[in-house]
C-alpha positions as CSV (number, residue, x, y, z in Angstrom):
1,M,-32.6,-28.9,-31.6
2,V,-30.8,-31.3,-34.0
3,P,-27.6,-30.6,-35.8
4,L,-27.6,-32.5,-39.2
5,G,-24.0,-31.3,-40.0
6,G,-21.1,-29.4,-38.7
7,L,-20.5,-31.1,-35.3
8,G,-17.5,-33.4,-35.1
9,E,-16.4,-32.2,-38.6
10,I,-15.5,-29.2,-40.6
11,G,-18.1,-28.4,-43.2
12,K,-21.7,-29.1,-44.2
13,N,-23.1,-27.0,-41.4
14,M,-26.8,-27.4,-40.8
15,L,-28.9,-27.1,-37.7
16,V,-32.6,-27.7,-37.1
17,L,-34.5,-25.9,-34.3
18,E,-37.9,-27.4,-33.7
19,T,-41.0,-27.1,-31.5
20,E,-44.2,-29.2,-31.7
21,Q,-45.7,-27.2,-34.5
22,D,-42.8,-25.3,-36.2
23,L,-39.2,-25.8,-37.4
24,I,-36.5,-23.6,-38.8
25,V,-33.1,-24.5,-40.4
26,I,-29.9,-22.5,-39.9
27,D,-27.5,-23.0,-42.8
28,A,-27.4,-25.7,-45.4
29,G,-23.8,-26.3,-46.3
30,L,-21.6,-28.9,-48.0
31,A,-18.2,-30.5,-47.4
32,F,-15.6,-31.5,-49.8
33,P,-14.6,-35.2,-50.1
34,G,-11.6,-36.7,-48.4
35,D,-8.9,-38.9,-49.9
36,D,-11.1,-41.9,-49.0
37,M,-13.9,-40.8,-51.3
38,P,-12.5,-41.3,-54.8
39,G,-14.8,-39.8,-57.6
40,V,-17.1,-38.0,-55.1
41,D,-17.7,-34.3,-56.0
42,V,-19.2,-33.0,-52.7
43,V,-20.8,-34.3,-49.5
44,I,-24.1,-33.0,-48.1
45,P,-26.0,-33.8,-44.9
46,D,-28.7,-36.5,-44.9
47,Y,-32.0,-34.5,-45.1
48,T,-34.2,-37.4,-44.1
49,Y,-35.1,-36.0,-40.7
50,L,-36.0,-32.7,-42.2
51,V,-38.0,-34.2,-45.1
52,E,-40.1,-36.2,-42.7
53,R,-41.1,-32.9,-41.0
54,R,-41.2,-30.6,-44.0
55,Q,-44.8,-29.6,-43.3
56,K,-43.5,-27.8,-40.1
57,L,-40.6,-26.0,-41.9
58,R,-41.1,-22.2,-41.7
59,G,-37.8,-20.9,-43.1
60,I,-34.2,-21.4,-43.9
61,F,-31.8,-18.8,-42.3
62,L,-28.2,-18.4,-43.6
63,T,-25.4,-16.9,-41.6
64,H,-23.1,-16.1,-44.5
65,G,-22.1,-17.0,-48.1
66,H,-19.4,-19.7,-47.7
67,E,-19.9,-23.1,-49.4
68,D,-19.9,-24.9,-46.1
69,H,-23.0,-22.9,-45.1
70,I,-24.9,-22.4,-48.4
71,G,-23.5,-25.0,-50.8
72,G,-26.2,-27.6,-50.0
73,I,-29.1,-25.2,-50.9
74,P,-29.6,-26.5,-54.5
75,Y,-29.9,-30.1,-53.2
76,L,-32.0,-29.2,-50.2
77,L,-34.6,-27.3,-52.3
78,K,-35.1,-30.5,-54.3
79,E,-36.4,-32.1,-51.1
80,V,-38.2,-29.3,-49.3
81,Q,-39.5,-25.8,-50.1
82,A,-39.3,-22.9,-47.6
83,P,-38.4,-19.2,-47.9
84,I,-34.7,-18.4,-47.5
85,Y,-33.7,-15.4,-45.3
86,A,-30.1,-14.1,-45.6
87,T,-28.2,-10.8,-45.9
88,R,-28.0,-9.2,-49.3
89,L,-24.7,-10.7,-50.4
90,T,-25.4,-14.2,-49.1
91,L,-28.8,-14.2,-50.9
92,G,-27.2,-13.0,-54.1
93,L,-24.6,-15.8,-54.0
94,V,-27.4,-18.4,-53.4
95,E,-29.4,-16.8,-56.2
96,R,-26.4,-17.2,-58.6
97,K,-26.0,-20.8,-57.6
98,L,-29.7,-21.5,-58.4
99,E,-29.5,-19.6,-61.7
100,E,-26.8,-22.0,-62.9
101,E,-29.4,-24.7,-62.6
102,K,-32.1,-22.5,-64.1
103,R,-34.0,-22.4,-60.9
104,A,-35.2,-19.5,-58.7
105,L,-35.4,-18.7,-55.0
106,P,-38.4,-20.1,-53.2
107,P,-41.4,-17.8,-52.9
108,R,-41.2,-15.2,-50.0
109,S,-37.4,-15.5,-49.8
110,R,-35.9,-12.1,-49.1
111,A,-32.8,-10.2,-47.9
112,I,-32.7,-9.3,-44.2
113,R,-30.7,-6.7,-42.3
114,P,-29.0,-6.8,-38.9
115,G,-31.4,-5.8,-36.3
116,E,-34.5,-6.8,-38.3
117,R,-36.8,-9.3,-36.8
118,V,-38.3,-12.1,-38.9
119,K,-41.3,-14.1,-37.6
120,A,-41.2,-17.8,-38.5
121,G,-43.9,-19.8,-36.7
122,A,-43.0,-19.9,-33.0
123,F,-39.6,-18.4,-33.7
124,T,-38.6,-14.8,-34.0
125,V,-35.1,-14.5,-35.7
126,E,-33.0,-11.4,-35.4
127,P,-29.6,-11.2,-37.3
128,F,-26.7,-9.4,-35.7
129,L,-23.5,-8.3,-37.4
130,V,-20.2,-10.3,-36.9
131,N,-16.8,-10.2,-38.6
132,H,-15.7,-13.1,-40.8
133,S,-13.7,-13.6,-44.0
134,I,-16.7,-12.7,-46.2
135,P,-18.8,-9.5,-45.9
136,D,-22.4,-9.5,-44.6
137,S,-21.8,-12.3,-42.1
138,V,-24.3,-12.5,-39.2
139,G,-25.2,-14.5,-36.2
140,F,-28.8,-15.0,-35.1
141,A,-30.7,-14.2,-31.9
142,I,-33.6,-16.6,-31.9
143,R,-36.5,-16.0,-29.5
144,T,-38.3,-19.2,-28.8
145,P,-41.1,-20.3,-26.5
146,V,-38.5,-21.5,-23.9
147,G,-36.0,-18.6,-24.1
148,L,-33.5,-16.7,-26.2
149,F,-31.0,-18.7,-28.3
150,I,-27.9,-17.2,-29.8
151,H,-26.2,-18.8,-32.8
152,T,-22.9,-17.0,-33.6
153,G,-22.3,-18.4,-37.1
154,D,-18.7,-18.2,-38.1
155,F,-17.1,-15.2,-36.5
156,K,-14.2,-13.2,-35.1
157,F,-13.9,-9.8,-33.5
158,D,-11.9,-7.6,-36.0
159,Q,-11.2,-4.2,-34.4
160,T,-10.3,-2.6,-37.8
161,P,-12.4,-4.4,-40.4
162,I,-11.9,-3.4,-44.1
163,D,-15.5,-2.3,-44.6
164,G,-15.6,-0.4,-41.3
165,R,-18.5,-2.6,-39.9
166,A,-17.3,-4.0,-36.6
167,A,-19.2,-6.8,-34.9
168,D,-22.1,-5.5,-32.9
169,Y,-20.7,-5.7,-29.3
170,H,-23.6,-3.5,-28.0
171,R,-26.3,-5.8,-29.3
172,L,-24.5,-8.9,-28.0
173,A,-24.2,-7.3,-24.5
174,A,-27.9,-6.3,-24.7
175,Y,-28.8,-10.0,-25.4
176,G,-26.6,-10.9,-22.4
177,A,-28.5,-8.4,-20.2
178,E,-31.9,-9.8,-21.5
179,G,-30.8,-13.3,-20.6
180,V,-29.4,-15.8,-23.1
181,H,-30.9,-19.2,-22.5
182,V,-28.6,-21.2,-25.0
183,L,-25.5,-20.1,-26.8
184,M,-24.3,-22.1,-29.8
185,M,-20.8,-20.9,-30.7
186,D,-18.3,-21.4,-33.5
187,S,-15.5,-23.8,-32.3
188,T,-13.1,-23.8,-35.3
189,N,-10.2,-21.9,-33.6
190,A,-10.9,-23.1,-30.0
191,E,-7.4,-24.6,-29.9
192,R,-5.6,-21.4,-31.0
193,P,-4.4,-19.1,-28.2
194,G,-4.8,-15.3,-28.2
195,V,-6.6,-13.2,-30.8
196,T,-7.0,-13.7,-34.6
197,G,-5.2,-10.9,-36.6
198,S,-7.1,-8.2,-38.4
199,E,-7.6,-8.4,-42.2
200,R,-5.8,-5.1,-42.4
201,Q,-2.5,-6.8,-41.5
202,V,-2.9,-8.8,-44.7
203,G,-3.3,-5.6,-46.6
204,E,0.0,-4.3,-45.2
205,A,1.8,-7.5,-46.2
206,L,0.4,-7.3,-49.7
207,A,1.5,-3.7,-50.0
208,D,5.0,-4.8,-49.3
209,V,4.7,-7.4,-52.1
210,F,3.5,-4.7,-54.5
211,R,6.4,-2.4,-53.6
212,Q,9.1,-5.1,-54.1
213,A,7.7,-7.0,-57.2
214,R,9.4,-6.1,-60.5
215,G,7.3,-8.4,-62.7
216,R,3.7,-9.6,-62.7
217,I,2.0,-10.3,-59.4
218,L,-0.4,-13.3,-59.2
219,I,-2.5,-13.7,-56.1
220,A,-4.5,-16.9,-55.3
221,S,-7.2,-16.5,-52.7
222,F,-10.5,-17.8,-51.7
223,A,-13.0,-16.3,-54.2
224,S,-15.4,-15.4,-51.4
225,H,-12.8,-13.4,-49.4
226,L,-14.1,-10.1,-50.8
227,H,-12.3,-8.0,-48.2
228,R,-9.0,-9.4,-49.4
229,L,-10.0,-8.9,-53.0
230,Q,-10.9,-5.3,-52.3
231,Q,-7.5,-4.6,-50.9
232,V,-5.9,-6.1,-54.0
233,F,-8.1,-3.8,-56.2
234,D,-7.1,-0.8,-54.1
235,L,-3.4,-1.7,-54.2
236,A,-3.5,-2.2,-58.0
237,A,-4.8,1.3,-58.3
238,Q,-2.2,2.7,-55.9
239,F,0.7,1.0,-57.7
240,K,-0.7,1.7,-61.2
241,R,-1.2,-1.9,-62.2
242,R,-4.1,-3.3,-64.3
243,L,-6.0,-6.2,-62.7
244,A,-7.3,-9.4,-64.3
245,V,-9.5,-12.1,-62.8
246,I,-9.0,-15.8,-63.8
247,G,-11.0,-18.8,-62.5
248,R,-14.7,-19.4,-62.7
249,S,-15.5,-19.1,-59.0
250,M,-13.4,-15.9,-58.7
251,E,-15.0,-14.4,-61.8
252,N,-18.5,-15.2,-60.4
253,A,-17.7,-13.8,-57.0
254,V,-16.3,-10.6,-58.4
255,E,-19.3,-10.1,-60.7
256,V,-21.9,-10.7,-58.0
257,A,-20.0,-8.6,-55.4
258,M,-19.6,-5.6,-57.8
259,K,-23.2,-5.8,-58.9
260,L,-24.4,-5.7,-55.2
261,G,-21.8,-3.0,-54.2
262,Y,-19.6,-5.2,-52.0
263,L,-16.6,-4.8,-54.2
264,R,-15.5,-1.4,-55.8
265,D,-13.2,-0.8,-58.7
266,S,-12.8,2.9,-57.8
267,G,-9.5,3.1,-59.7
268,G,-10.9,1.5,-62.9
269,V,-8.1,-1.2,-62.9
270,L,-10.2,-4.2,-63.9
271,T,-9.2,-5.5,-67.4
272,P,-10.1,-8.6,-69.4
273,A,-7.7,-11.5,-68.8
274,D,-6.9,-11.8,-72.6
275,K,-5.5,-8.2,-72.6
276,I,-2.8,-8.7,-70.0
277,G,-0.4,-10.1,-72.6
278,D,-0.3,-6.6,-74.2
279,L,0.9,-5.0,-70.9
280,A,4.3,-4.7,-69.4
281,P,4.8,-7.3,-66.7
282,E,5.3,-4.6,-64.0
283,R,1.9,-3.2,-64.9
284,V,-0.1,-6.5,-64.3
285,V,-1.7,-8.1,-61.2
286,V,-3.9,-11.2,-61.5
287,L,-6.5,-12.5,-59.0
288,M,-7.0,-16.3,-59.5
289,T,-8.4,-19.4,-58.0
290,G,-6.2,-22.2,-56.7
291,S,-5.2,-21.3,-53.1
292,Q,-5.9,-24.9,-52.1
293,G,-4.0,-26.5,-55.0
294,E,-7.2,-27.9,-56.6
295,P,-6.0,-29.8,-59.7
296,L,-8.4,-28.0,-62.0
297,S,-8.0,-24.5,-60.6
298,A,-6.4,-21.7,-62.5
299,L,-3.2,-21.6,-60.4
300,A,-2.6,-25.3,-60.5
301,R,-3.0,-25.5,-64.2
302,A,-0.8,-22.4,-64.7
303,A,1.9,-24.1,-62.6
304,T,1.9,-27.1,-64.9
305,G,1.7,-25.1,-68.1
306,E,-1.9,-26.1,-68.9
307,L,-3.6,-22.7,-68.5
308,R,-4.0,-21.2,-72.0
309,R,-5.1,-17.8,-70.7
310,L,-1.9,-17.3,-68.7
311,E,1.6,-18.6,-69.2
312,L,4.0,-18.2,-66.2
313,M,7.3,-16.5,-66.8
314,Q,10.6,-16.0,-65.0
315,G,10.2,-13.2,-62.5
316,D,6.5,-13.6,-61.7
317,T,5.6,-13.2,-58.1
318,V,2.9,-15.6,-56.9
319,V,1.2,-15.0,-53.6
320,I,-0.9,-17.8,-52.0
321,A,-3.1,-15.8,-49.7
322,A,-4.6,-18.7,-47.8
323,N,-3.5,-21.5,-45.5
324,P,-4.2,-25.1,-46.6
325,I,-7.4,-26.6,-45.4
326,P,-6.6,-29.9,-43.6
327,G,-6.3,-32.6,-46.2
328,N,-5.1,-30.2,-48.9
329,E,-1.5,-29.8,-47.8
330,K,0.0,-32.1,-50.4
331,L,-1.9,-30.5,-53.3
332,V,-0.7,-27.0,-52.2
333,Q,2.9,-28.2,-51.8
334,R,2.8,-29.8,-55.2
335,T,1.6,-26.5,-56.7
336,I,4.2,-24.5,-54.9
337,D,7.0,-26.8,-56.2
338,N,5.7,-26.5,-59.8
339,L,5.7,-22.7,-59.4
340,F,9.3,-22.7,-58.3
341,R,10.2,-24.9,-61.2
342,R,8.9,-22.3,-63.6
343,G,11.1,-19.6,-62.0
344,C,8.4,-17.9,-60.0
345,H,9.0,-16.2,-56.6
346,V,6.4,-17.7,-54.4
347,I,5.1,-16.1,-51.2
348,Y,3.2,-18.5,-48.9
349,G,2.8,-19.8,-45.4
350,P,2.1,-18.2,-42.0
351,H,5.4,-16.4,-41.9
352,A,4.5,-14.4,-45.0
353,G,1.6,-12.6,-43.3
354,V,-0.6,-12.9,-46.4
355,H,-3.5,-14.7,-44.6
356,V,-5.4,-14.4,-41.4
357,S,-8.2,-16.7,-40.2
358,G,-11.8,-15.7,-40.4
359,H,-12.5,-17.4,-37.1
360,G,-12.0,-16.1,-33.6
361,S,-9.3,-17.5,-31.4
362,R,-9.6,-18.5,-27.7
363,E,-9.7,-14.9,-26.2
364,E,-12.4,-13.9,-28.7
365,L,-14.5,-16.9,-27.9
366,R,-14.1,-16.0,-24.2
367,L,-15.3,-12.5,-25.0
368,M,-18.4,-13.8,-26.8
369,L,-19.2,-16.0,-23.7
370,N,-18.8,-13.0,-21.4
371,L,-20.8,-10.7,-23.5
372,T,-23.8,-13.1,-23.9
373,R,-23.5,-14.9,-20.4
374,P,-25.6,-17.9,-21.5
375,R,-27.3,-20.3,-19.1
376,F,-26.5,-23.3,-21.3
377,F,-23.7,-23.7,-23.8
378,I,-23.5,-25.9,-26.9
379,P,-20.3,-25.7,-29.0
380,V,-20.9,-26.1,-32.7
381,H,-18.9,-25.9,-36.0
382,G,-15.8,-27.9,-35.5
383,E,-14.2,-31.3,-35.2
384,Y,-14.8,-33.1,-31.9
385,R,-11.6,-31.9,-30.3
386,H,-12.6,-28.3,-31.2
387,L,-15.9,-28.8,-29.4
388,L,-14.1,-30.1,-26.3
389,H,-11.7,-27.1,-26.2
390,N,-14.6,-24.7,-26.6
391,A,-16.4,-26.4,-23.7
392,E,-13.2,-25.9,-21.7
393,L,-13.4,-22.1,-22.4
394,A,-17.0,-22.1,-21.2
395,R,-16.0,-23.7,-17.9
396,S,-13.2,-21.1,-17.6
397,V,-15.7,-18.2,-17.6
398,G,-17.9,-19.9,-15.0
399,I,-20.5,-22.0,-16.9
400,P,-21.2,-25.1,-14.8
401,D,-20.3,-28.5,-16.3
402,G,-23.9,-29.6,-16.1
403,N,-24.9,-26.7,-18.4
404,I,-22.5,-27.6,-21.2
405,L,-23.7,-30.0,-23.8
406,I,-21.4,-31.6,-26.3
407,G,-23.0,-33.6,-29.2
408,E,-22.4,-34.7,-32.7
409,N,-24.4,-34.8,-35.9
410,G,-27.7,-36.3,-35.1
411,T,-27.7,-35.6,-31.4
412,V,-31.1,-34.5,-30.1
413,F,-30.8,-31.6,-27.7
414,E,-34.0,-31.1,-25.7
415,V,-34.3,-27.7,-24.2
416,T,-37.0,-26.5,-21.9
417,A,-37.4,-23.2,-19.9
418,A,-35.7,-24.9,-17.0
419,S,-33.3,-27.5,-18.4
420,A,-31.2,-28.7,-21.4
421,R,-30.2,-32.3,-22.0
422,I,-29.3,-34.8,-24.7
423,R,-32.3,-37.0,-25.4
424,G,-31.0,-39.4,-28.0
425,R,-30.0,-39.5,-31.6
426,V,-31.5,-39.5,-35.1
427,A,-30.0,-40.5,-38.4
428,A,-27.7,-37.8,-39.7
429,G,-25.1,-39.3,-42.0
430,A,-23.4,-38.0,-45.1
431,V,-24.8,-38.2,-48.6
432,M,-22.3,-38.3,-51.4
433,V,-22.8,-36.4,-54.7
434,D,-21.1,-37.8,-57.8
435,G,-22.0,-36.0,-61.0
436,L,-25.8,-36.0,-61.3
437,G,-26.2,-38.8,-58.7
438,V,-27.2,-37.8,-55.2
439,G,-26.9,-40.5,-52.6
440,D,-26.3,-43.4,-55.1
441,V,-22.7,-43.7,-54.0
442,G,-22.4,-45.6,-50.7
443,N,-19.8,-47.5,-48.7
444,V,-19.8,-50.5,-51.1
445,V,-19.2,-48.4,-54.2
446,L,-16.4,-46.4,-52.4
447,R,-14.8,-49.7,-51.3
448,D,-14.8,-50.9,-54.9
449,R,-13.4,-47.7,-56.1
450,R,-10.6,-47.8,-53.6
451,Q,-9.8,-51.4,-54.6
452,L,-9.8,-50.4,-58.3
453,A,-7.5,-47.5,-57.5
454,Q,-5.2,-49.7,-55.4
455,D,-5.0,-52.9,-57.4
456,G,-6.8,-52.5,-60.7
457,V,-9.3,-54.9,-62.4
458,L,-9.0,-58.2,-64.1
459,I,-11.9,-59.2,-66.5
460,V,-12.4,-62.9,-67.3
461,A,-14.5,-63.3,-70.4
462,M,-16.0,-66.6,-71.6
463,V,-18.7,-68.0,-73.8
464,L,-21.1,-70.6,-72.4
465,H,-23.3,-73.0,-74.6
466,R,-26.9,-72.6,-73.4
467,E,-28.0,-76.2,-73.8
468,Q,-24.7,-78.1,-73.0
469,R,-23.8,-75.7,-70.2
470,K,-20.2,-75.9,-71.4
471,V,-17.6,-73.2,-71.9
472,I,-17.0,-73.2,-75.7
473,S,-14.7,-70.1,-75.9
474,G,-12.3,-68.5,-73.4
475,P,-11.6,-67.7,-70.8
476,D,-9.9,-64.6,-72.1
477,L,-8.2,-62.3,-69.6
478,I,-8.2,-58.5,-69.9
479,T,-6.5,-56.3,-67.2
480,R,-6.5,-52.6,-66.5
481,G,-4.5,-51.0,-63.6
482,F,-3.3,-54.4,-62.4
483,V,-0.3,-55.5,-64.5
484,Y,0.9,-54.4,-68.0
485,M,-0.3,-57.2,-70.2
486,R,2.7,-57.2,-72.6
487,E,5.2,-57.6,-69.8
488,S,3.1,-60.2,-67.8
489,E,2.2,-62.7,-70.4
490,D,3.5,-65.6,-68.4
491,L,1.5,-64.6,-65.3
492,L,-1.7,-64.1,-67.3
493,A,-1.2,-67.4,-69.1
494,E,-0.9,-69.2,-65.8
495,A,-3.9,-67.3,-64.5
496,R,-5.9,-68.5,-67.5
497,E,-4.9,-72.1,-66.8
498,R,-6.2,-71.7,-63.2
499,A,-9.4,-70.3,-64.5
500,V,-9.8,-73.3,-66.9
501,K,-9.0,-75.7,-64.1
502,A,-11.7,-74.0,-62.0
503,L,-14.2,-74.4,-64.9
504,N,-13.3,-78.1,-65.3
505,G,-14.0,-78.6,-61.6
506,I,-17.4,-77.0,-62.1
507,D,-18.2,-79.4,-65.0
508,E,-17.3,-82.4,-62.9
509,Q,-19.6,-81.2,-60.1
510,D,-22.4,-80.5,-62.7
511,I,-22.8,-76.9,-61.5
512,T,-24.9,-74.9,-64.0
513,E,-25.8,-71.7,-62.1
514,W,-24.0,-68.7,-63.6
515,S,-23.5,-67.2,-60.2
516,N,-21.7,-70.3,-59.0
517,I,-19.5,-70.4,-62.1
518,K,-18.5,-66.8,-61.6
519,A,-17.8,-67.3,-57.9
520,A,-15.6,-70.3,-58.6
521,V,-13.5,-68.5,-61.2
522,R,-13.3,-65.4,-58.9
523,D,-12.1,-67.4,-55.9
524,A,-9.5,-69.5,-57.8
525,L,-8.0,-66.4,-59.5
526,G,-8.1,-64.3,-56.4
527,K,-6.1,-66.8,-54.4
528,F,-3.6,-67.4,-57.2
529,L,-3.0,-63.7,-58.0
530,Y,-2.5,-62.8,-54.3
531,E,0.0,-65.6,-53.9
532,R,1.9,-64.5,-57.0
533,T,1.7,-60.7,-56.7
534,G,0.5,-59.8,-53.2
535,R,-2.3,-57.8,-54.9
536,R,-6.1,-58.1,-54.8
537,P,-7.5,-56.8,-58.1
538,V,-11.2,-56.6,-58.7
539,I,-12.0,-59.8,-60.7
540,L,-15.0,-59.5,-63.0
541,P,-16.1,-62.8,-64.7
542,I,-18.2,-62.1,-67.7
543,V,-20.3,-65.0,-69.2
544,L,-21.9,-64.7,-72.6
545,E,-24.5,-67.4,-73.4
546,V,-25.0,-68.7,-76.9
């Protein structure tokens, strides 16, 4: 067993289960770049380990339809081909992603139902129902030659789920009675005490918003949170408001969910976004993207007055029905400030009750441990501290220390019928996607981008005579992001003199190699500019030969 993503981090979840002859993959997600990855669009796992063994690959099994579990599928299918098995909604979301690239699902891919068994080489995989913040979420019971493995996927135990489909406690207990060899359990909320609240609590808080709001209501949520969207549809019908959807991912999610029957507009409230301007404010509710403050999202652009389809007005009530993902706090705060500046009433934060997590807290994790009673325990899905806290929970219910294995991406877990141990590591890094380029942005490129963002660039252009090997024109200095040229003429004139001096020194030493000429200019200017400004711009000497 080898995790290629999702251990020691949040996102890009991917796990490989392997025997001598067969291999299956659970999830193929992506992660979003941090502040230290300028220009990067998304991050995916390194598929090298899987590509080298692709002849053994028997299937890709997906637990649910969130991007951190399915977002890497279009990239993975460029490297390997295998049938995809997922519940109906998850498969529909994957199919939509592939349609955008004019591609189809791999042959023999199909929707599976909880309780159904799928044979994949030496593995028999059986999905079981769990609760999460997107419908049709499942975990997997995997029967292997060495015993029964349980992979929980992302889960919580919601006693009053919106769709009435509670997690399958009976089946989990039956697995425990059968004998679970290895449990791999979600660690995301392993630090959080107690029990995660039910999604119905969010519905009650949103109902209060509908009762009190006198103008338009704008609700920003994760597009995939269909249970929450369903409650907004129902409340719009109850309070006689028309509902519009704005934001590409939200529009796609609503379209797919309604097509597959996971979202119902029983009150007939859905209306085109360009029609809401004709309605009285107290008759309008808008579902939109931007709960994480993404600069190009509908809510963020509306907050800065850049969204043509919707102009905010005094008296609008804006609900941010999500907590910031770590790293997004500043973006969300900036959006909230901009909303307040436009006279909106903004409802946000844990105290507002408009969001609950989709992951189980400590007591729910203990319940999963007690229902399944595993012999060996491997915490997955979380940063390293989450894995440690989850291991502590396993110890608290009686699992011996020697039977708890904590690893990171690339850790090789060797499991036999009698034992489980860490056998070593394989390469399992991160691959950065920038535009159409996959993997062509590495640490060197990121370092240059960070330096460009921090101190700018200085271009030194000069013309060199081919035969005489002399500079006959220049050097001319051009700067971007370093200093404003019109206000720094003295500095740049002195810098040009330093460059000329460096070139004269090269002539005296009879140096004719271009690379040496460029290095001499770069070194002389770098030292001078740091002494004068304390900055280190990227210096690009450009030599034209005539």
